DODRENBA-458829 format. One line per field, with one value per atom (N, C-alpha, C): residue number from 1; residue in three letters; atom name; x, y, z. Coordinates in Angstrom, 3 decimals. Atoms other than C-alpha are relative to their C-alpha. Layout:
REM DODRENBA-458829
seq: NUM/...
type: ala/...
atom: CA/...
x: X/...
y: Y/...
z: Z/...
This chain:
REM DODRENBA-458829
seq: 1/1/1/2/2/2/3/3/3/4/4/4/5/5/5/6/6/6/7/7/7/8/8/8/9/9/9/10/10/10/11/11/11/12/12/12/13/13/13/14/14/14/15/15/15/16/16/16/17/17/17/18/18/18/19/19/19/20/20/20/21/21/21/22/22/22/23/23/23/24/24/24/25/25/25/26/26/26/27/27/27/28/28/28/29/29/29/30/30/30/31/31/31/32/32/32/33/33/33/34/34/34/35/35/35/36/36/36/37/37/37/38/38/38/39/39/39/40/40/40/41/41/41/42/42/42/43/43/43/44/44/44/45/45/45/46/46/46/47/47/47/48/48/48/49/49/49/50/50/50/51/51/51/52/52/52/53/53/53/54/54/54/55/55/55/56/56/56/57/57/57/58/58/58/59/59/59/60/60/60/61/61/61/62/62/62/63/63/63/64/64/64/65/65/65/66/66/66/67/67/67/68/68/68/69/69/69/70/70/70/71/71/71/72/72/72/73/73/73/74/74/74/75/75/75/76/76/76/77/77/77/78/78/78/79/79/79/80/80/80/81/81/81/82/82/82/83/83/83/84/84/84/85/85/85/86/86/86/87/87/87/88/88/88/89/89/89/90/90/90/91/91/91/92/92/92/93/93/93/94/94/94/95/95/95/96/96/96/97/97/97/98/98/98/99/99/99/100/100/100/101/101/101/102/102/102/103/103/103/104/104/104/105/105/105/106/106/106/107/107/107/108/108/108/109/109/109/110/110/110/111/111/111/112/112/112/113/113/113/114/114/114/115/115/115/116/116/116/117/117/117/118/118/118/119/119/119/120/120/120/121/121/121/122/122/122/123/123/123/124/124/124/125/125/125/126/126/126/127/127/127/128/128/128/129/129/129/130/130/130/131/131/131/132/132/132/133/133/133/134/134/134/135/135/135/136/136/136/137/137/137/138/138/138/139/139/139/140/140/140/141/141/141/142/142/142/143/143/143/144/144/144/145/145/145/146/146/146/147/147/147/148/148/148/149/149/149/150/150/150/151/151/151/152/152/152/153/153/153/154/154/154/155/155/155/156/156/156/157/157/157/158/158/158/159/159/159/160/160/160/161/161/161/162/162/162/163/163/163/164/164/164/165/165/165/166/166/166/167/167/167/168/168/168/169/169/169/170/170/170/171/171/171/172/172/172/173/173/173/174/174/174/175/175/175/176/176/176/177/177/177/178/178/178/179/179/179/180/180/180/181/181/181/182/182/182/183/183/183/184/184/184/185/185/185/186/186/186/187/187/187/188/188/188/189/189/189/190/190/190/191/191/191/192/192/192/193/193/193/194/194/194/195/195/195/196/196/196/197/197/197/198/198/198/199/199/199/200/200/200/201/201/201/202/202/202/203/203/203/204/204/204/205/205/205/206/206/206/207/207/207/208/208/208/209/209/209/210/210/210/211/211/211
type: unk/unk/unk/unk/unk/unk/unk/unk/unk/unk/unk/unk/unk/unk/unk/unk/unk/unk/unk/unk/unk/unk/unk/unk/unk/unk/unk/unk/unk/unk/unk/unk/unk/unk/unk/unk/unk/unk/unk/unk/unk/unk/unk/unk/unk/unk/unk/unk/unk/unk/unk/unk/unk/unk/unk/unk/unk/unk/unk/unk/unk/unk/unk/unk/unk/unk/unk/unk/unk/unk/unk/unk/unk/unk/unk/unk/unk/unk/unk/unk/unk/unk/unk/unk/unk/unk/unk/unk/unk/unk/unk/unk/unk/unk/unk/unk/unk/unk/unk/unk/unk/unk/unk/unk/unk/unk/unk/unk/unk/unk/unk/unk/unk/unk/unk/unk/unk/unk/unk/unk/unk/unk/unk/unk/unk/unk/unk/unk/unk/unk/unk/unk/unk/unk/unk/unk/unk/unk/unk/unk/unk/unk/unk/unk/unk/unk/unk/unk/unk/unk/unk/unk/unk/unk/unk/unk/unk/unk/unk/unk/unk/unk/unk/unk/unk/unk/unk/unk/unk/unk/unk/unk/unk/unk/unk/unk/unk/unk/unk/unk/unk/unk/unk/unk/unk/unk/unk/unk/unk/unk/unk/unk/unk/unk/unk/unk/unk/unk/unk/unk/unk/unk/unk/unk/unk/unk/unk/unk/unk/unk/unk/unk/unk/unk/unk/unk/unk/unk/unk/unk/unk/unk/unk/unk/unk/unk/unk/unk/unk/unk/unk/unk/unk/unk/unk/unk/unk/unk/unk/unk/unk/unk/unk/unk/unk/unk/unk/unk/unk/unk/unk/unk/unk/unk/unk/unk/unk/unk/unk/unk/unk/unk/unk/unk/unk/unk/unk/unk/unk/unk/unk/unk/unk/unk/unk/unk/unk/unk/unk/unk/unk/unk/unk/unk/unk/unk/unk/unk/unk/unk/unk/unk/unk/unk/unk/unk/unk/unk/unk/unk/unk/unk/unk/unk/unk/unk/unk/unk/unk/unk/unk/unk/unk/unk/unk/unk/unk/unk/unk/unk/unk/unk/unk/unk/unk/unk/unk/unk/unk/unk/unk/unk/unk/unk/unk/unk/unk/unk/unk/unk/unk/unk/unk/unk/unk/unk/unk/unk/unk/unk/unk/unk/unk/unk/unk/unk/unk/unk/unk/unk/unk/unk/unk/unk/unk/unk/unk/unk/unk/unk/unk/unk/unk/unk/unk/unk/unk/unk/unk/unk/unk/unk/unk/unk/unk/unk/unk/unk/unk/unk/unk/unk/unk/unk/unk/unk/unk/unk/unk/unk/unk/unk/unk/unk/unk/unk/unk/unk/unk/unk/unk/unk/unk/unk/unk/unk/unk/unk/unk/unk/unk/unk/unk/unk/unk/unk/unk/unk/unk/unk/unk/unk/unk/unk/unk/unk/unk/unk/unk/unk/unk/unk/unk/unk/unk/unk/unk/unk/unk/unk/unk/unk/unk/unk/unk/unk/unk/unk/unk/unk/unk/unk/unk/unk/unk/unk/unk/unk/unk/unk/unk/unk/unk/unk/unk/unk/unk/unk/unk/unk/unk/unk/unk/unk/unk/unk/unk/unk/unk/unk/unk/unk/unk/unk/unk/unk/unk/unk/unk/unk/unk/unk/unk/unk/unk/unk/unk/unk/unk/unk/unk/unk/unk/unk/unk/unk/unk/unk/unk/unk/unk/unk/unk/unk/unk/unk/unk/unk/unk/unk/unk/unk/unk/unk/unk/unk/unk/unk/unk/unk/unk/unk/unk/unk/unk/unk/unk/unk/unk/unk/unk/unk/unk/unk/unk/unk/unk/unk/unk/unk/unk/unk/unk/unk/unk/unk/unk/unk/unk/unk/unk/unk/unk/unk/unk/unk/unk/unk/unk/unk/unk/unk/unk/unk/unk/unk/unk/unk/unk/unk/unk/unk/unk/unk/unk/unk/unk/unk/unk/unk/unk/unk/unk/unk/unk/unk/unk/unk/unk/unk/unk/unk/unk/unk/unk/unk/unk/unk/unk/unk/unk/unk/unk/unk/unk/unk/unk/unk/unk/unk/unk/unk/unk
atom: N/CA/C/N/CA/C/N/CA/C/N/CA/C/N/CA/C/N/CA/C/N/CA/C/N/CA/C/N/CA/C/N/CA/C/N/CA/C/N/CA/C/N/CA/C/N/CA/C/N/CA/C/N/CA/C/N/CA/C/N/CA/C/N/CA/C/N/CA/C/N/CA/C/N/CA/C/N/CA/C/N/CA/C/N/CA/C/N/CA/C/N/CA/C/N/CA/C/N/CA/C/N/CA/C/N/CA/C/N/CA/C/N/CA/C/N/CA/C/N/CA/C/N/CA/C/N/CA/C/N/CA/C/N/CA/C/N/CA/C/N/CA/C/N/CA/C/N/CA/C/N/CA/C/N/CA/C/N/CA/C/N/CA/C/N/CA/C/N/CA/C/N/CA/C/N/CA/C/N/CA/C/N/CA/C/N/CA/C/N/CA/C/N/CA/C/N/CA/C/N/CA/C/N/CA/C/N/CA/C/N/CA/C/N/CA/C/N/CA/C/N/CA/C/N/CA/C/N/CA/C/N/CA/C/N/CA/C/N/CA/C/N/CA/C/N/CA/C/N/CA/C/N/CA/C/N/CA/C/N/CA/C/N/CA/C/N/CA/C/N/CA/C/N/CA/C/N/CA/C/N/CA/C/N/CA/C/N/CA/C/N/CA/C/N/CA/C/N/CA/C/N/CA/C/N/CA/C/N/CA/C/N/CA/C/N/CA/C/N/CA/C/N/CA/C/N/CA/C/N/CA/C/N/CA/C/N/CA/C/N/CA/C/N/CA/C/N/CA/C/N/CA/C/N/CA/C/N/CA/C/N/CA/C/N/CA/C/N/CA/C/N/CA/C/N/CA/C/N/CA/C/N/CA/C/N/CA/C/N/CA/C/N/CA/C/N/CA/C/N/CA/C/N/CA/C/N/CA/C/N/CA/C/N/CA/C/N/CA/C/N/CA/C/N/CA/C/N/CA/C/N/CA/C/N/CA/C/N/CA/C/N/CA/C/N/CA/C/N/CA/C/N/CA/C/N/CA/C/N/CA/C/N/CA/C/N/CA/C/N/CA/C/N/CA/C/N/CA/C/N/CA/C/N/CA/C/N/CA/C/N/CA/C/N/CA/C/N/CA/C/N/CA/C/N/CA/C/N/CA/C/N/CA/C/N/CA/C/N/CA/C/N/CA/C/N/CA/C/N/CA/C/N/CA/C/N/CA/C/N/CA/C/N/CA/C/N/CA/C/N/CA/C/N/CA/C/N/CA/C/N/CA/C/N/CA/C/N/CA/C/N/CA/C/N/CA/C/N/CA/C/N/CA/C/N/CA/C/N/CA/C/N/CA/C/N/CA/C/N/CA/C/N/CA/C/N/CA/C/N/CA/C/N/CA/C/N/CA/C/N/CA/C/N/CA/C/N/CA/C/N/CA/C/N/CA/C/N/CA/C/N/CA/C/N/CA/C/N/CA/C/N/CA/C/N/CA/C/N/CA/C/N/CA/C/N/CA/C/N/CA/C/N/CA/C/N/CA/C/N/CA/C/N/CA/C/N/CA/C/N/CA/C/N/CA/C/N/CA/C/N/CA/C/N/CA/C/N/CA/C/N/CA/C/N/CA/C/N/CA/C/N/CA/C/N/CA/C/N/CA/C/N/CA/C/N/CA/C
x: -0.873/102.228/-0.688/0.749/101.336/-0.061/-0.005/100.291/0.360/-0.408/100.984/-0.842/1.049/97.885/0.534/-0.241/99.010/1.563/-1.427/102.723/0.533/-0.364/104.162/1.286/-0.963/107.282/-0.141/0.427/105.787/-0.604/0.681/103.689/1.116/-1.028/106.878/0.724/-1.063/109.171/-0.535/0.347/106.813/-0.172/0.133/106.361/1.553/-1.254/110.084/0.932/-0.596/111.238/0.779/-0.652/111.954/0.883/-1.148/114.039/0.943/-0.825/115.624/1.501/-1.432/119.077/0.370/-0.616/119.375/0.066/0.106/118.200/1.130/-1.132/120.600/1.233/-1.176/123.482/1.303/-1.154/126.143/-0.002/0.288/124.674/0.231/-0.025/124.292/1.411/-1.292/127.759/0.898/-0.889/129.409/-0.242/0.330/127.598/0.304/-0.108/127.857/1.574/-1.440/131.618/0.514/-0.397/132.073/-0.274/0.482/129.958/0.965/-0.916/132.043/1.379/-1.534/135.341/-0.051/0.100/134.247/-0.668/0.654/132.723/0.954/-0.857/134.500/-0.329/0.402/133.588/0.966/-0.605/134.739/-0.674/0.393/134.412/-1.297/1.224/131.681/-0.638/0.743/130.207/-1.560/1.359/126.381/-0.397/0.354/125.071/-1.276/1.311/121.790/0.052/0.321/120.988/-1.330/1.398/118.143/-0.257/0.275/116.480/0.661/-0.750/117.973/-0.333/0.367/115.994/0.118/-0.191/116.785/1.116/-1.104/119.764/1.228/-1.457/122.664/1.201/-1.053/124.606/0.358/-0.055/123.832/0.619/-0.416/124.509/1.635/-1.514/128.192/0.533/-0.712/128.642/0.032/0.148/127.444/1.010/-0.904/129.871/1.445/-1.367/132.936/0.167/-0.141/131.984/-1.098/1.241/130.076/-0.378/0.353/130.490/-0.746/0.675/128.682/-1.445/1.266/125.353/-0.832/0.325/123.451/-1.465/1.504/119.935/-0.299/0.427/117.923/-1.387/1.532/114.652/-0.384/0.594/112.687/-1.467/1.386/109.070/-0.610/0.809/108.371/0.330/-0.225/107.745/0.348/-0.604/108.458/1.406/-1.308/111.862/0.729/-0.137/112.292/-0.156/0.199/111.123/1.329/-1.238/114.021/1.318/-1.318/116.685/-0.180/0.030/115.332/0.539/-0.429/116.017/1.612/-1.278/119.560/0.885/-0.645/120.695/-0.109/0.305/121.423/-0.886/1.206/118.731/0.142/-0.134/120.366/0.010/0.223/120.165/-1.372/1.094/117.336/-0.760/0.672/114.899/-1.435/1.362/111.860/-0.410/0.670/109.469/-0.278/0.021/109.535/0.616/-0.399/110.506/1.276/-1.055/113.589/-0.153/0.248/111.958/-0.779/0.751/110.422/0.854/-0.702/113.106/-0.222/0.310/111.988/0.993/-1.014/114.971/0.251/-0.217/115.975/1.214/-1.155/118.498/1.390/-1.279/122.046/0.274/0.223/121.333/1.332/-1.009/124.187/1.278/-1.399/127.801/-0.004/-0.008/127.096/-1.385/1.246/123.960/0.422/-0.446/124.375/-1.368/1.023/122.147/0.415/-0.671/122.891/-1.220/0.822/121.058/-1.540/1.544/117.780/-0.382/0.231/118.087/-0.956/0.780/116.520/-1.495/1.489/113.061/-0.446/0.669/112.917/-0.644/0.602/110.310/0.101/-0.194/111.292/1.470/-1.331/115.036/0.670/-0.633/115.964/-0.538/0.163/113.874/0.297/-0.516/115.114/1.439/-1.402/118.659/0.222/-0.156/118.019/-0.582/0.166/116.424/1.142/-1.229/119.397/1.084/-0.877/121.414/-0.488/0.597/119.123/0.453/-0.397/120.013/1.373/-1.420/123.559/0.680/-0.865/125.919/0.658/-0.949/127.910/1.422/-1.112/130.999/-0.082/0.335/129.224/0.158/-0.499/129.446/-1.389/1.083/126.511/0.746/-0.468/127.319/-0.958/1.258/125.086/0.493/-0.367/125.646/-1.386/1.212/123.264/0.476/-0.345/123.193/0.333/-0.195/124.746/-0.230/0.623/123.080/1.096/-1.352/126.661/0.262/-0.190/126.760/-1.062/0.897/125.017/-1.074/0.948/123.442/-1.115/0.859/122.108/-0.983/0.811/120.805/-1.209/1.186/118.784/-0.952/0.738/117.482/-0.794/0.781/116.444/-1.188/1.174/114.333/-0.850/0.898/112.740/-0.735/0.720/111.937/-0.835/0.941/110.490/-1.284/1.270/108.034/-0.673/0.689/107.204/-0.338/0.131/107.484/-0.328/0.616/105.341/0.854/-0.754/107.856/1.197/-1.381/110.710/-0.012/0.268/111.488/1.022/-0.925/114.939/1.395/-1.385/118.607/0.729/-0.568/120.970/1.342/-1.366/124.140/0.777/-0.729/126.990/-0.218/0.221/126.443/-1.321/1.317/122.790/-0.098/0.064/123.326/0.682/-0.614/125.936/-0.778/0.761/123.578/-1.190/0.910/120.853/0.622/-0.727/123.447/0.271/-0.421/124.249/-1.496/1.306/120.511/-0.517/0.269/120.107/0.900/-1.060/122.878/1.246/-1.490/125.990/0.764/-0.814/128.270/1.010/-0.986/131.051/-0.223/0.260/130.808/1.098/-0.782/133.106/-0.652/0.918/131.527/0.999/-0.644/133.203/-0.833/0.629/131.979/0.940/-0.627/132.807/-1.036/0.866/131.541/0.288/0.095/130.634/0.321/-0.098/130.863/0.386/-0.182/131.659/-1.118/1.355/128.052/-0.449/1.015/126.583/0.924/-0.729/127.879/-0.582/0.671/127.391/0.714/-0.792/128.479/-0.156/0.363/129.102/0.319/-0.202/128.766/0.308/-0.584/130.517/0.209/0.044/129.574/0.169/-0.180/130.781/-0.895/0.739/128.271/0.789/-0.702/129.675/-0.149/0.217/130.679/-0.642/0.973/128.909/-0.731/1.083/125.733/-0.080
y: 1.329/106.232/-0.945/0.835/103.716/-1.451/1.398/100.353/-1.101/1.192/96.843/-0.047/0.109/97.004/1.017/-1.101/100.275/-0.159/-0.166/99.648/-1.516/1.395/96.328/-0.393/0.246/96.764/-0.588/0.191/96.653/-1.417/1.275/93.480/-1.012/1.132/91.584/-0.062/-0.076/92.636/-0.413/0.345/92.003/-1.649/1.446/88.401/-0.785/0.296/88.184/0.114/-0.454/89.687/-1.197/0.955/86.612/-0.643/0.906/84.704/0.788/-0.626/87.553/-0.106/0.001/87.659/-1.386/1.213/83.809/-0.307/0.544/83.367/0.944/-0.857/86.334/0.300/-0.309/86.078/0.263/-0.173/85.926/1.290/-1.267/88.915/1.204/-1.233/91.049/-0.154/-0.258/90.186/0.658/-0.610/90.960/1.563/-1.607/94.292/0.807/-0.948/95.524/0.196/-0.290/94.773/1.128/-0.814/96.591/1.394/-1.276/99.550/0.626/-0.412/99.823/0.426/-0.404/99.870/1.299/-1.353/103.114/1.057/-1.095/104.769/0.738/-0.923/107.689/0.057/-0.015/106.910/0.405/-0.352/108.402/-0.559/0.667/107.300/0.765/-0.912/110.329/0.195/-0.402/110.258/-0.099/0.204/110.835/-0.532/0.804/108.267/-0.117/0.492/107.726/-1.171/1.217/104.327/0.163/-0.187/104.913/-1.469/1.374/101.642/-1.091/0.608/100.010/-1.448/1.452/96.788/-0.635/0.607/94.232/0.563/-0.727/96.625/-0.508/0.516/94.459/0.798/-0.881/97.331/1.100/-0.836/99.554/-0.883/0.918/96.621/-0.180/0.135/96.276/1.342/-1.272/99.950/0.296/0.072/99.754/-0.659/0.905/97.186/0.891/-0.487/99.022/1.428/-1.496/102.681/0.167/-0.021/102.503/1.370/-1.409/106.130/0.836/-0.620/107.059/0.144/-0.146/108.367/-0.558/0.603/106.061/0.089/0.046/106.313/-0.825/0.779/104.190/0.265/-0.244/104.525/-1.053/1.116/101.851/0.093/-0.118/101.706/-1.231/1.061/98.169/-0.434/0.116/97.672/-1.202/1.213/93.939/0.114/0.017/94.594/0.880/-0.807/97.511/-0.707/0.677/95.138/-0.859/0.837/92.775/0.789/-0.638/95.454/0.580/-0.543/96.763/-0.916/0.926/93.518/-0.299/0.325/93.343/1.297/-1.211/97.044/0.586/-0.497/98.942/1.170/-0.699/101.022/1.501/-1.448/104.552/0.109/-0.032/103.638/0.467/-0.641/105.700/-0.548/0.611/103.867/0.645/-0.931/105.493/-0.918/0.665/104.022/1.301/-1.264/106.184/-0.386/-0.049/106.743/0.776/-0.882/108.127/1.178/-1.415/110.986/0.859/-0.731/112.271/-0.353/0.439/111.885/0.794/-0.824/113.087/0.562/-0.473/114.720/1.543/-1.468/118.566/0.045/-0.506/120.100/-0.291/0.075/119.087/-0.796/0.693/116.497/-1.162/1.152/113.791/0.469/-0.174/113.670/-1.046/0.894/110.538/-0.455/0.810/109.179/-1.024/1.158/105.757/-0.892/0.718/103.320/-1.285/1.253/99.596/-0.965/1.147/97.274/0.578/-0.514/99.597/0.773/-1.005/101.981/-0.538/0.619/99.577/0.030/-0.224/100.096/1.203/-1.569/103.987/0.232/-0.256/104.945/1.569/-1.361/108.697/0.374/-0.076/108.582/1.477/-1.228/112.309/0.547/-0.578/113.683/-0.819/0.633/110.768/0.508/-0.373/111.742/1.351/-1.348/115.442/-0.003/-0.124/114.610/-0.577/0.326/112.602/1.040/-0.983/115.391/1.169/-1.065/117.968/-0.549/0.168/116.013/-0.246/-0.078/115.972/1.393/-1.093/118.464/0.534/-0.388/120.624/-0.753/0.819/118.631/-1.462/1.386/115.342/-0.987/0.863/112.240/-0.792/0.920/110.319/-1.348/1.261/106.575/-0.822/0.858/104.467/-1.305/1.348/100.769/-0.931/0.878/98.936/-0.982/0.789/96.355/0.801/-0.889/97.621/-0.899/0.531/96.908/-0.275/0.151/96.877/-1.557/1.521/93.190/-0.825/0.644/90.504/-0.481/0.566/88.706/1.097/-0.936/92.125/0.303/-0.410/93.132/-1.134/1.245/89.558/0.123/0.012/89.998/1.136/-1.092/93.585/-0.168/0.352/92.591/-0.955/0.790/89.786/0.683/-0.787/91.666/1.053/-1.038/94.451/-0.506/0.574/92.105/-0.894/0.899/89.946/0.456/-0.492/92.093/1.453/-1.445/95.135/0.781/-0.709/95.985/0.603/-0.333/96.390/1.106/-1.280/99.633/-0.152/-0.065/99.674/-0.102/-0.117/98.898/0.585/-0.866/101.264/-0.484/-0.065/101.283/0.950/-1.001/103.163/1.356/-1.262/105.980/0.638/-0.482/106.264/0.268/-0.581/106.455/1.280/-1.094/109.000/1.299/-1.143/111.045/0.449/-0.314/110.751/0.706/-0.702/111.903/1.561/-1.252/114.903/0.717/-0.755/115.819/0.321/-0.548/115.884/0.991/-1.108/118.367/-0.396/0.265/116.208/0.001/-0.122/117.258/-1.076/0.809/115.001/-1.284/1.251/111.415/-1.203/1.226/108.441/-1.242/1.216/105.274/-1.282/1.260/101.783/-1.099/1.164/98.743/-1.115/1.219/95.298/-1.144/1.065/91.817/-0.559/0.722/89.862/-1.299/1.371/86.512/-0.016/0.174/85.261/0.506/-0.319/86.201/1.496/-1.138/89.164/1.219/-1.208/92.811/1.213/-0.933/95.674/1.458/-1.245/99.512/0.900/-0.992/101.982/1.514/-1.490/105.801/0.726/-0.925/108.262/1.299/-1.392/111.897/0.796/-0.916/114.656/1.306/-1.397/117.697/1.047/-1.191/120.873/0.852/-1.060/123.190/0.903/-1.296/126.127/-0.387/0.161/125.908/1.297
z: 0.519/107.236/-0.719/0.826/104.528/0.907/-0.633/105.656/-1.111/0.807/104.188/-1.277/1.080/102.034/-1.252/1.027/100.351/-0.483/0.344/100.306/0.018/0.121/98.851/0.689/-0.740/100.456/1.369/-1.332/103.855/-0.022/0.158/102.881/-0.148/0.276/101.537/1.048/-1.225/104.409/1.274/-1.057/107.077/0.187/0.141/105.947/0.112/0.051/105.438/1.272/-0.871/108.451/1.032/-1.030/111.005/-0.847/0.572/108.442/-0.970/0.782/106.743/0.211/-0.449/108.566/-0.059/0.338/108.196/-1.394/1.456/104.717/-0.877/0.744/103.468/0.698/-1.067/105.965/-0.912/0.901/103.160/-0.590/0.617/101.246/1.108/-0.973/104.394/0.502/-0.309/105.712/-1.014/0.873/102.396/-0.280/0.634/101.673/1.456/-1.384/105.459/0.069/0.149/105.121/-0.901/0.960/102.013/0.210/-0.131/102.947/1.429/-1.149/106.416/-0.471/0.436/104.604/-0.631/0.616/102.799/0.764/-0.888/105.771/0.660/-0.638/106.996/1.683/-1.127/110.691/1.106/-1.136/113.904/1.309/-1.015/117.526/0.346/-0.268/118.068/-1.111/0.976/114.694/0.158/-0.140/114.379/-1.414/1.456/111.468/0.081/0.390/110.052/-0.863/0.888/108.400/-0.709/0.949/105.687/-0.531/0.456/105.184/0.808/-0.961/108.276/0.054/-0.190/108.020/1.307/-1.055/110.692/1.030/-0.799/112.027/0.064/0.025/111.154/-0.189/0.408/109.785/1.174/-1.044/112.772/1.222/-0.987/115.061/-0.168/0.226/113.654/0.439/-0.371/114.113/1.290/-1.399/117.659/0.731/-0.521/118.369/-0.157/0.353/116.794/0.448/-0.630/118.036/0.814/-1.261/121.271/0.253/-0.357/121.684/-1.208/1.208/118.255/0.010/-0.055/117.997/-1.240/1.158/115.613/0.129/0.224/114.216/-1.236/1.039/111.846/-0.451/0.467/109.801/-0.998/0.773/107.959/-0.108/0.042/106.673/0.460/-0.399/107.955/1.560/-1.519/111.683/0.388/-0.298/111.691/0.060/0.275/110.467/1.342/-1.094/113.090/1.475/-1.069/115.792/0.436/-0.249/115.147/0.045/-0.170/114.736/1.607/-1.372/118.388/1.006/-0.911/119.807/0.067/-0.212/118.916/-0.133/-0.193/119.230/1.353/-1.180/122.257/0.083/-0.039/123.678/-0.403/0.523/122.782/-1.471/1.617/119.000/-0.300/0.451/117.750/-1.167/1.143/115.387/-0.176/0.380/113.631/-1.201/1.142/111.141/-1.037/1.206/107.763/-1.102/1.329/104.431/-0.572/0.446/102.799/-0.618/0.393/101.079/0.895/-1.033/104.265/1.406/-1.111/107.032/1.044/-1.032/110.405/1.062/-0.802/111.645/-0.647/0.589/111.291/-0.895/0.857/108.754/0.843/-0.482/109.417/1.512/-1.181/112.161/0.181/0.073/110.963/-0.604/0.531/110.081/-1.252/1.156/107.936/-0.267/0.359/106.183/-0.929/0.674/104.943/-0.465/0.395/103.010/-0.665/0.465/102.431/-0.534/0.724/99.898/-0.069/-0.097/99.970/-1.298/0.964/96.912/-1.127/1.339/94.455/0.171/-0.385/96.244/0.132/0.018/96.136/-1.380/1.023/93.827/-0.549/0.260/93.951/0.383/-0.366/93.971/0.342/-0.037/93.527/1.259/-1.337/96.480/1.134/-1.191/98.708/0.278/0.031/97.584/0.770/-0.544/98.456/1.417/-1.451/101.880/0.851/-0.731/102.751/0.269/0.041/101.919/1.084/-0.933/103.883/1.476/-1.457/107.256/0.152/-0.101/106.553/0.243/-0.241/108.054/-1.024/1.058/105.742/0.174/-0.029/105.032/0.336/-0.430/106.013/-1.245/1.168/103.722/0.084/0.574/101.962/-0.530/0.595/101.477/-0.514/0.572/99.333/-0.548/0.538/98.659/-0.579/0.688/96.163/-1.061/1.337/93.296/-1.108/1.162/90.163/-1.226/1.143/86.926/-1.209/1.149/84.941/-0.065/0.047/86.002/-0.409/0.876/83.903/1.069/-0.886/87.023/0.478/-0.490/88.334/-1.183/1.115/84.958/-0.325/0.275/84.575/1.171/-1.014/88.007/0.103/0.122/87.532/-0.811/0.957/84.606/0.501/-0.459/86.259/1.188/-1.189/89.584/-0.423/0.240/87.811/-0.906/0.563/86.076/1.010/-0.862/89.079/1.316/-1.347/92.232/0.191/-0.071/93.046/1.014/-1.090/95.952/-0.869/0.678/93.588/-0.872/0.965/91.589/-1.106/0.994/89.779/0.545/-0.155/89.851/-1.090/0.951/88.248/-0.323/0.636/86.094/0.857/-0.712/87.616/-0.646/0.601/85.050/0.189/-0.376/85.822/1.385/-1.396/89.456/0.201/-0.062/89.053/-0.685/0.724/86.809/1.164/-1.057/89.677/1.140/-0.851/92.116/-0.344/0.506/90.025/-0.059/-0.060/89.413/1.409/-1.198/93.041/0.742/-0.173/93.327/0.490/-0.261/93.891/-1.313/1.279/91.107/-0.025/0.040/92.333/0.964/-0.857/93.716/-0.554/0.292/94.046/-0.053/-0.036/93.058/-0.340/0.333/93.167/-0.370/0.342/91.607/0.339/-0.532/92.836/0.019/-0.299/93.203/1.252/-1.273/96.393/-0.167/0.446/94.724/-1.236/1.466/91.328/-0.750/0.654/90.442/0.154/-0.200/92.144/0.180/0.044/91.578/0.912/-0.776/93.889/-0.439/0.107/93.890/1.270/-1.173/96.709/-0.499/0.341/96.059/1.368/-1.003/98.444/-0.370/0.276/98.393/1.255/-1.242/100.577/-0.287/-0.046/101.299/-0.037/-0.223/100.381/1.371/-1.116/103.294/-0.032/0.335/101.788/-1.124/0.937/99.827/-0.965
């Protein structure tokens, strides 16, 4: 497992963890709401949140679906500590990365990721791992910034020059191409704004029942 010195994401978010929920409350609320509205959740679903951070998405799911089996993974121990404090004890939290998920094949009905994909340096292996832990017929749901919007485009340029932790924001067509390269021939992608300035997209993919 990487440490803070080796991974700038851990360094940045270890420092930001305590103030993260308060500082980004509007952004978290809006993106969690948009992701939940596109989630094919059932009362007994088994769901993995990749890049779960402080656990806000999982917390909302735990309240709405108390019978669901929920799990989350994040590389930042300080963020997971906060998540653990707000989540029921039965929610499984692990420290790790999207391209090496510590669960067997076909463990989940749904794999979700909210506001994390722009940090992934190896997106195709990560997408393939997310699919691996999905059951046949399961659903992958990814929400992230969308580089088709001007504010995101400018932020993308700035962050790539100034933040070692940041990797890339994708345009809709770029993200669709990534999904296709990872083996997802068909994906539904919605683009939308969460305020007058900031644009997001959510991709929904169903894993084929037979491979």
